[in-house]
C-alpha positions as CSV (number, residue, x, y, z in Angstrom):
1,M,81.2,160.8,-69.1
2,S,80.0,160.0,-65.7
3,S,80.4,157.2,-63.5
4,T,76.9,155.6,-63.8
5,E,76.6,156.0,-67.5
6,S,80.2,154.1,-67.3
7,S,79.0,151.4,-65.4
8,A,75.2,151.4,-67.5
9,V,77.3,150.3,-70.8
10,V,75.7,147.4,-72.2
11,A,78.0,145.8,-75.0
12,L,76.4,143.8,-78.2
13,D,79.1,142.3,-80.3
14,T,77.6,141.8,-83.7
15,R,81.4,141.4,-85.1
16,G,81.3,139.0,-87.7
17,L,78.1,139.4,-89.3
18,I,76.6,141.1,-92.4
19,C,74.3,144.0,-93.2
20,P,71.4,144.1,-91.8
21,M,72.4,141.3,-89.6
22,P,73.8,144.4,-86.8
23,V,70.7,146.7,-87.0
24,I,68.2,144.0,-86.5
25,R,70.1,142.9,-83.8
26,T,70.9,145.7,-82.0
27,Q,66.8,146.8,-82.6
28,D,66.1,143.2,-80.7
29,R,68.8,144.1,-77.8
30,V,67.6,147.5,-77.4
31,R,63.8,146.9,-77.3
32,T,65.2,144.9,-73.6
33,L,66.6,147.9,-72.2
34,P,65.3,150.6,-69.9
35,A,65.8,154.5,-70.9
36,G,68.6,156.0,-70.1
37,A,71.4,152.5,-70.7
38,V,73.8,153.1,-73.1
39,L,75.3,150.4,-75.5
40,E,77.8,150.1,-77.0
41,I,77.8,147.7,-80.5
42,L,80.9,146.5,-82.3
43,S,81.0,145.2,-85.6
44,T,83.1,144.4,-89.1
45,D,80.1,145.5,-90.8
46,R,81.6,148.7,-92.2
47,G,77.8,149.8,-93.0
48,A,76.9,149.3,-89.3
49,L,78.7,152.6,-89.1
50,H,76.4,154.4,-91.1
51,D,73.2,152.3,-90.9
52,I,72.9,151.8,-86.8
53,P,72.8,156.1,-86.6
54,A,70.6,156.0,-89.4
55,W,68.2,153.8,-87.6
56,C,68.6,155.3,-84.0
57,R,67.6,159.0,-86.2
58,V,64.4,157.0,-87.2
59,H,63.9,155.5,-83.6
60,G,64.7,158.6,-81.8
61,H,67.8,157.4,-79.2
62,E,70.9,159.2,-79.1
63,V,74.7,158.2,-80.4
64,L,77.5,159.1,-78.3
65,E,80.5,157.6,-80.6
66,T,80.9,156.2,-83.6
67,Q,84.6,154.8,-84.1
68,Q,86.1,153.1,-86.4
69,H,89.7,151.2,-86.2
70,D,91.6,148.7,-89.0
71,R,88.0,146.4,-89.8
72,E,85.9,146.8,-86.4
73,V,83.6,149.5,-85.7
74,R,81.9,150.5,-82.6
75,I,78.8,152.6,-81.8
76,R,77.9,153.9,-78.7
77,L,74.4,154.6,-78.6
78,R,71.8,156.0,-75.1
79,V,68.3,154.0,-75.5
80,H,65.2,156.8,-75.4
81,R,61.9,155.8,-75.3
82,H,59.1,156.6,-77.6
83,G,61.7,159.0,-79.1
84,Q,61.4,161.2,-76.4
85,P,65.2,162.2,-74.5
86,E,65.3,162.4,-71.6
87,A,64.9,166.0,-69.3
88,P,68.5,167.3,-68.7
89,V,69.7,166.6,-64.5
C-alpha cells in the first residue's frame, strides 16, 4: 500500500447495524467520496462480509481487503466512478 493510499482511508463504522444497513450506509458514504478514495467499513453484521463485496461488484468498486476477527468484519474498498477503474500509474 502506498503512503498516498494509506493517508486517504476514510472510516465508516456500521457496528451494531444489521442487514441491510451496512450496505446502505456504505452506498451513502461512497456517493460522497471521489474516485480513488479508500473506504474502510467496520461491521458486526457477518453478512456484510459477503453483501458489501457483492454490492461493489455490481457498482464497479474494487474490494481491496476483507477480514473477520471474532464478531467484527473489516472491509476496504476503492471507489471508482462510472464502473471504470482508474488507469494504472
